[in-house]
N, C-alpha and C positions, 0 to 999 in steps of 0.2 A: 504493499500498500504506502508504504514511505517514498519506494523508487519510481511509484507510477504518479505522485505527486510533483517529485522533482521534473520525472520527465516532461508532466503536461505542462509545467513550469517553462522548462526549456522549450516548449512548441512556441507556447505563448510569445516568448520572447523574440523568437525568429520570424513568426509573424510580424509581431509589433516594429522590427527592425526594416521590414519590407517598406512601411512608411515613410523613415524618417527621411530618405532624400525628397519626397516630393515635397513633404512639410519643411525642409531647411529650404529648398528653395523660394517658398514662397515669406519667409522670413526673410529680417533683414540683417546684415551682412555680419554685424555683433553679434547673432544669435548663435553663427556657424559653430565657432570652437562649442560649444555647451552642446549642443546638437552632437558633434563628431565625441566629445566626454561620454555623453550619456551612450552612443553605440560602443566605445570600448570598455563600459562598466556592462553594458549588455553581454556583448561577444564573451566578457571572463567568465558570465554567468553561465552562458550559456554553455564553455568548453568546461565549467566546473561539473556542471550539471551531467554533461555528456561523460565525464572520467569516470564520476561514479559506477563501482559495479553493484549489480545486481543483489537485495539482500533476502536469501531465501528463505522463509519460514523453515523453522527448526520439525524434523521428524525423528519417528520412531517407529521400528516396525519390529515387531516380538513375535519370535516363533518357537516351538516346542520341541524338544530334544532330549536324548539319551546317550551316554556313552558308559560304557564296563571298565573300572578302574581296580588293578589288584583283585578281580573277580567281585566285586560290587558293583550295582547299576547306579549311575547317577542320573535321575531325573534335572532338568535345568533349564531354563530360557536364555534365548539368543535375542538381545535388542541389538539392530545395526540402525545407529538414528545419526543424526546431528544435533550440533550444541552451539550457539552464538557466544562469543566473549563480545564485552564493548569497553572503550578507551572510556578515560574519566569524564568524558561529558557525555558518556550512555548511548552513546552513537556504536553500533555494531562494527565489528573491526572482521573477525573470523568466525568463520563457520567449519567447526572442528569436526571430522568424521569419526566414529569411533564404533567398535563392536565389543558390547558387553556380555559375559558370561555367566549366569548366576544360577547357582545349584537351587533347588526346591528344598524349602524347610531348614532356611537360614534361622539361626536364632536372633530375631529381635534387632538386626543391624549389627551384631559382635561379630559375625562372620568376617575373616580377613577379606580382603581387596586389593589386586595388585594392577597397578598402570605400567602397562607395554609398551614399548616402541622403539622402533630402531635411530640409527645414524645419518650417516652419508657427511656432510648434512645435505639434507635433498632426499631421503629416503623414505619411503612407506614403512607403515608397519606389517606389511605384507610378509615379510621374511619369518618374521618372530609367530606370527600369526598362524601360516601356514605350514611350519615347519617345526615348529616348538613345542610348546607347551598347551594350545588351544585342544578343544575336544577333537580337531580334525585335523589331518596332515597330509603334505604331498607323500605319496609313495616314491622311494627312491632305493638305490643299490649302492650306498658306501662313499667310495672315490670314483666312481663310474659315471660319467655323465647320463643323464636320464634320456632315455629315448623318446622321439616325437610320440606326436598325439596319436591316440587317445591317451591322454595322461590321466592318472590315477588318484584318488583321494583314499585314506581308511582312517578308520577311527584309531584316535591315539591312545592307548590304553598307558601312553606316560604322562597324560595331561596333571596339570598341578590342579585341577577342579577340584579333586578331593581335599586339597586343603587350603583352596583359597578361589573367590570370585575372580575374574579377568576380563581386563578392560584393555582393549587393543586402540591405540592411537594413531592417527596419523596427524604428522606434524604440519604445520601451513604453510601450502602452497603444494602439499605432495597425495597421493592417493584422493581421495574426495576432499580433503580440506582443503577451502579456500578462502583467498582475502576476499571482504565484501565493503560495500561502503566506499569511504575516500580513502579506506587504510592502502598504506605502499610496503614493498617488500622490506625497505630499508627501517621501516618499525617492528619487523618481526623475522627476520632475516640476518641474527645474530647472536652470540652467546648470550646476552645478556637479556636481548629483545624475548628469544625464544623461550628462555628459563620464564620470564615475564607471561608470554601466554601460557605456557603450559600450568602454571601459576592458578591462572585464572580459571583453565579448564580443570581441573583437577578438585580446586575448591567447588567449583560449580555443581558438578557431577556428584562430590560427595554432599552436598547442601540437596541437591534434587532429588537425589535416594535414600536418604537418611541414613547417611555410614558415618557420620562424627564419631559414632562409639565404635566403629568397626576398626580393629587393627589393620593398618596401612604399610603398603608396601610400593617401591620402585622397582621395575623391572627395565633396562637399558640394555641394547647389544651397541659394540664399536663407541661413535659418537653419542648412542645413546646413552653410556656410559659417563660422557662429558655431560651429556643433560643433568644425569641425574644428581650428580654432584650440585651443581648449579641451585637444582630444583630441590633439592633436600633443603639447603639451605635458606631458601627464598619461603619456601612452604613454613619453615620453622620460624621465621620473622611475620609470617603471615597468623601465625598461632596454631598451625598443625603439625603435631610430633608425628615421626614416622618410627614403626616396629622395625622396617629392613628393608634392606636396598640390596638388589642381586645386580651386580657388574659382571657383564658376559662379554669378554674380547674387548677387556680396556684400552681407554687412551685418556689419560688427565694429564699429559704433559706434552703439548706440541712441538715441545724443541727436539724432541728425539728425532724429528726429522730433518732439522734443520740443519743446510749443508756447512760445513767445517767445525760440527759439533762430535767429539770422538766418544759422546754418553751412548748416542746412538748403534755405534759398529758394536760397544761392547754388550749390550741389551740383546741387541739381535744376533748375536752369535748363539745364545743357546737355541734358538727356533731353527737358525740355520743347519745347527749339527744333527739336530730332532730329523730334520728331513733328507739330512745325507744317510742319516743310519737309517729311515724308512724306505729310501732306495737301493738301500746294500752299498752305497759307496763308500763308508767308513770301514777303513782297514781292519781288518780282524775284528768285526763287528760285536761288539757286547751284545749279550744274549738281554739284558736288564735297559730298556731303557730308561728307567727312572735313575738307575746308578749312573747310568750314562751322563745323562744332564745334570746330574749332582755336581759330578765331577767337569764338565765344562763351566757350570756356574762357578765353583770356587776358581778356574783359571779365567774368565771373564773378568772377575774379582778382583784377582790379585794381579798374575804375573802378568795380563793380558793389559789390563788397565793401567801399570806401571809404565810397560812398554811404550803404550800411547802418548802417554804425557811427556814422557823425552821428545817427541815430537824427531826433527830431522837429527838432533845430536845423538840417538839411541846407537849405542858401541855395534860394529858390525855382526860381531858373535853373538850379541844378542838378537839382534834381527833374525838372524838364522834359526836361532832357538826355537824362538816365538815362531818365526815361519812353518817352520817344521812339526812342531804341536797345533799348530791350525789347520795342517796339511791332515794331519789324523782324525780329527775331529771334523774338516771339512769334505773331505774325500778330493781335495783341489790339490793341485801341485804346488809344493814350496818355494818355485820361481816364478808362478802366475800371482801367488801370494805375496812375494817379496816387489814384484812389479806395480800391485796395488797397493804398495807401501804400506801391507799388513790390515787394509782395510778394505772389507767386502761387503759391501754395500747390498738391500736387498734384491734390487733389481739386477744389479750383475751377477750375483748368486745364484738366482733362477737362471740366467742364461750359462752361465757355465758350468754348472753341476753335470745337465745331462750334454753339453754340445758334442762328445762323442759318438751320444747315440742322436744326433738332430732334434734334440729333443729341450721343451724347457718345463717348468714347473708353475705352479698357481701361487698368487701371491694371498690369495684369501686361505688357501688349502693346499700346501706344500705337495699334498697326496696327489693332486690331478697334476697329469702330464697333457702336454700340449705341442704343437709343430708350427714353426716361426715359417715363412716363405724365405727368410734370411738366415740362415745357420752362421753364419758369420759375426752377427751383430753382436753388441753390446747388451742391449736391454731386449725384454721380451717384446713382442708387438700389442700383446695384450695378457689376459686374464684368463687361463683356460677353468678356473675354478669356478668364474662366473659365469662363462659361458654353457657351464656344462647344466646349468641349473635353471637360469632365469627365463627361458621359455615356459617351461613346467609350470613355475610359480605363479606366473602373469596368465596364464591360461586357467589354471586349477583357481584360481582368487577369483579372477570373474565369474566363472562357472558356479563355484560355489557361493560368491554373493547375491546371483540372481535366482541359482533354482533351491539355495537351499535356507539364506536369509530372506530373501525375497525383497532384495535391496536392490534397486538401479538407478543409475542416473543417466541425463543426456548430453553426459559430456563422459570423456574415457577416464577411466583408475589410473594415475599417476605413480606405478611402481616406484621408479627414480624420477626425479626432476633435478638433476644436479645442474643443468644447462642453465636454470633459472635460480633457484635455493643455492647452490653450491657455488657458485661463480659469483654470486654477489654477498657471498656472508661475511658478515662482519666479524672479523676476530679479534680484535682490540676489546679490552677490559680495564677499566677505570677502579684503582686501586683506591684507598682511603685518603691519599694524599692528592687526589684528582688525575692522578698522569696515567696514560694508557699503558700496556703492557702485552707482551706475547700470551697467547692461549694456554692458559695452567690453572687447574681446577683442581688441585688436590687441597688447597689454602680452602676453598670453599667447604669440602669432605670434610676437613679435618676442623674445622669449626662445626659443623652439624654435630659431628660425635664427641666434641668436648663438650659442646652444652647440652644433649640430648646423651648422657654416658650409658642408657640403655640400647640405643640404636646400634644393631649388628649388620654386618656387611659382609655379603659372599662373593667371593671372585672365584668367576669361573672361567678356564682358560684351555686353549687348545695349544698343543706341542706343535702344530703344523700351521700356525697362524703367523705369518709373516709382515700382516696389517697391522696387527697389534700385540708384538709379542709376548710372551706370558713372564720374561723375564723383566722387562721395563716395569710391568705392571707389578712384579714385587717389588720392585724398587721404589716406586711412587707410595704404593701402601705401607711401605717401612719408614715413611720419610713424611710422615701426616705432621711430625710433633705430637703425639700422642703419648700419654703415662701407660705404662703396662698395663695396666686392669684395662684401659680401655682398648689398647693393640690387641687384647686377646677377643674384641668382639667382632674382629674381621677373621675369618676362616676361606680356606682356601680349597679349589679341586681343578685338578691337571686331566686332560682328558686327551685319548690318542687320536683326536681329531683336529679341524683347520678353524678357522674365524667362527663358522655355520656351527658349533661344536656338534647341533641336534643333528646333521648330517649323515653323521654315524649314530648306527643301531646302538652299538653296545654302550656309547657314549652318552647318547641319550639318556638309556634306560640308569646308567650310573648318577649323571647329574640331575634325575629325579628321585635318586634316593637320597642324595647327597644333599639336594633342595628339601625334601620330608622333615630331614634330620633339622634343618635352619629353620623352615616354617616352625615347626615343634617347640625350637629353643625361642624364637623373637615371640612367637604368641601362642605361649602354652594356653 
């Protein structure tokens, strides 16, 4: 209705402008400037109205389903809908799309509720929704590409619906979530702007659904873990405390990927070693990957760190010794490692590890193997892990939303909108002194945990994930400035999978076991 009124006003303005030249010709010349000014004002109003985006009505479509988990049938409602948030003047700014799964028989709003989202920035929640702990997931076969259509979904026996209600949220500009009214990307496409929007959504959802007394959890994957750190603090400042946060495939410090900083090479090393181990490139391959990676961690934080700190002044003998040790972990030749100045970044590693086989390995999941047109190149041409699953996830979500959730739109669902959201992302943040700084959100998480000493954090990590390496997460979570009692609130899970841990069936099963214990501890 509001959009109709504005459009009508714009149309009336255009029609009125059509009479201005005739009226101006009949007036004295002294009235011409006023007529021109009136025209400029009218043009400005017309442009403002035409730039305003439609404000759709809120929707909620509820369907009934059931799923069997641990031998027990759980009846539940699925609500696919949209919810508006507003600016300080009460004007709608974002229409959030969400899908909520609520088990029947919840006890007076005290049942836990968990808010899920993916990362990017620019990614919808489709990946977690259709792959991890929702009641339905895409059928896949571990580290093998999913065959072409017809694709299949299966009831998810590893769903978390036996422990918590689930709310999957698409970030602004992704999925079916869209900017409305006079909202602009710069208002939402940024670290702090994004967290502010999610704070509004979570608060409104909790109020509308009478969940203020429910134990509350956040579950983010990839950049979603960055969001969770900032969002937890933001919600807390608004009066909402959380019981727990699940960080899956975390990134809390983006300087890890900055050029010229040796820390990135150090924390990537254990993941590169894990991938070399998986592809049988490690000489005299140890049988136990856990023990092997414990050794690599010690080397990375000890001799390797010290060697890189010496820079160009490193002694040639030490340089040879470190190169030889790296060769034993990575399966690359000592000479190649020395030619790379002892620094093997993820892209170079992915290209070099299987060069003799004319193959590359995935970034999101190093178990996946791909083929590049140029076997002599320095970096891979794409990510074979992403290529292996994207088509299946996009197709199955669209089919599932329409057929099972009974929710459709007249516009396409945007699984990834990196071209608009990601490229426009504001990575800068303001600290207490008013200066901007590079994106680091460990301080936000640390603040939230210090202010809420009961807040529990579970960190889920894939061994073969080169996008968010597990050793970087371990480093970040042990540098939050916590006291020993608070540090005990952080627990870890490590799994033989990649960035999307749930692609591996055994890893999905073990993650469900670990998360069940986590929920029981955080919301007894």
